[in-house]
N, C-alpha and C positions, 0 to 999 in steps of 0.2 A: 861692615864688620858685625853689626847686630844680626843681619841675615845669616851670616856664616855661623854664628854662635847658636842660633835657633834651628837652622836647617842643615847642620853639618852632616847628620846621618843620611838625609835624603840625597844631598850632593854626593856623598861617598857611594851610596848605592847606585846612583845614575852613572857616575864616572866609572866605578868598578865594574858595572855590568856591561858597559860599552867598550871597555879596554880589550876584552877577548875578540870582539868583532873588528876593532881597529887593527889589532895584531894579525888577525886572519886575512884581512884585506891587504895589509902590507906584505905579508908572506906570499900571498897569491901573485901580486904584481912584481915581486922580486924573486920568484921561482924558489921559494923556501918551503914548499909543501911536499917534499919527498918526490919519489918517482911516480907516485899515484896521488895526484892532487885532489881528485874527487873523493877518494876514500879518506884522505886527510881532513878535508872539509867536513865530511859526514861525521867522523869521529870527534873532531874538535867541537863542532856545534852541538852534537848529542851530549857530550860530557858536560859542556857548559850549561846546557839546558837542565840537566839533572842536578848539578850543583846549585843553581839558582832556585830550582823547584824545592830542593831540600831546605835551603835557607828561608824560603817563604813559609814552609811548614814549621820551621823552628821558631818563628816569631812569637806565636802564642805560648809555647813552653818557656821561652826566655822571659816573657812578661810574668808568667806564673811563678817561675823560680826566683827571678831577680827583681821583679816589680819594675822592670824597665819598659814603661808604657810607650816610649818613643818608637820602639821597634815595631809596634803595631801599625804605625803610620807608613811604613815602607813595605809592608807585607804585600799589598796589591802590586806595587811597582816591581818587586822581585818576581811575583807570579807572572806578570806580563812580559818581563824580560825573558823568563824561562820559556814562555810560549813563543816569543820572537825567535829564540835559537832553535826551538823545536820545529817551528815552521820552516826556517832555513834548512835545517837538517832534513826535513821531509821533502821540501821542494828540490833540493840537490839530489836526493835519492831518486825521486820520481822523474825529475827533468833531465839532469845531467847524466845520471847513471842509466836510466831506462828510457830517456827520450820521450816521455809522456805517452809511451806506447801501451794502450790498455791491455793488449794480449800478453805482453811481456810482464806487465805489472801483476796481472791476474795469475800468471804462472809463478811469479816470485812469491806471492802470498800463499800459494799452494805448496811450493817446494821449500821455502825458507820460513821456518816457524818464527824466527826472530823478527822478520818483516811483518808477519801477521800481528804479532803482539805489539810491535811498535806502532803499527797503523791503528790498532785498537786504542792505545794510549793517546795518540794524537786526536782521535775522534772524541775522546772524553775531554781533553784539554781545550778543544775548539769552542764548545758552548760555554765553558767556564771563562774563557778569555772574553768572549762576546758579552757575557752578562756580568762582567766585573765592575761596571760603572754604578754610580749611586742611583741613576735612573732605573736601571734594571733591578737593583736591590729593592727599590720602592715598589716596582711593578709586581715582582714575584713574592714579596713579603716573606712568610715563613718558608716557602718553597725554595727561596734563594739559598738559605743556609744548608738545607738538605741537598740541594744540587751541588753546592761547592764542597761538600764532604766527599764527593766522588774523586777529588784530587788525590786522595790517599790510594785509591784503587789505581789511578793513573800512575802514581809514583811506583807502586809495586810492579805494575806491568812494565814500566821503564827498566826497573832492576832486572826483571826476567829477560827483557829484550837485550840488555847489556850482557848478561851471563851467557845467553845463547849466541850472541854475536862474537864474543872473544873466544869461547869454546875451551881453550886450554887453561890459561892463567886467569882464574875467576876470583882471585883474592880482592882485587879492587872493586868490582861490582858487588861482591858480598859485603865488603866494608860499608859501601853506600846503603846496601840493603839493611844492614844492622842498624844504621842511623835512622832509616825510615821506620823500621819496626819499633825502635825506641820512641820515636815521635808519636807513633800510633798508640803506644802504651800510655803516653801522657794525655791522650784524648779520652781515655777511660774516665768517666766522671768520678769514680771512687778514688782513683790515683790522683786526680787533680785536687780533690778535696783534701786528701792527706797532705799533699805538697803545700797547698795553701795554708793549712792549719799549722804545719811545722814552720813555715815562713813567718806566719803571723805571731807565733809564740816567740820565735827568736828575735823578732823585731820589737816586741813589747816587753821582753824580759829586762828587768832593771839590772843595771850594772852592779855587781857585788863589790863590797868593800874588801880590800886586800886583807888577808889573814896575817896577823903578826906572828912571827916565828922567833923562837929563842928569846922571848921577853922575860926578864927576871922579875919576879914578884917582889914588891917592896915589903919590908918587914912591917908587921902590924903593930 
């Protein structure tokens, strides 16, 4: 019970991140992936990867706005789960859709711009996932932080990949894109300072005494 009270957020993140994969596996073995199962798998894993990536990027702003430090402890887990779904997304596209044929893949990167942008995003996420451990953080020092700032470029590339993939109704990818841009704005030092200052003032402001209304003055 004590572990549940202290680790509830981590447990929620792990369970919540694995549910889409469990549902996908169940749907596959029960023929619930529409008439084009490969495309269904690609779309589901890609969207899940994007959502988890955005959630990982939202951890720092949530802490800045609300002072909820526990969310920082699940940031890495969310990022790694995002990469897990991105890797499945990539491998299904490369393996099941194109049969690991280098010529077909090369042609796809030339003819389909969404494939090229998606591949670029995956290449950025790959070293970030590899260097996400504390050991790599110590080895790279200050370089580690600069390297992991590339995650925002990867997120923007994923949005472009999504827009070019759906082609017609781009409202959903644009909504995700607006969230990513908003999170990027929170990365601006000046914005973070202003938000922190406002939060600090509201937290330290003393509670005012209620103002009495309609109080009759006693005769002198």
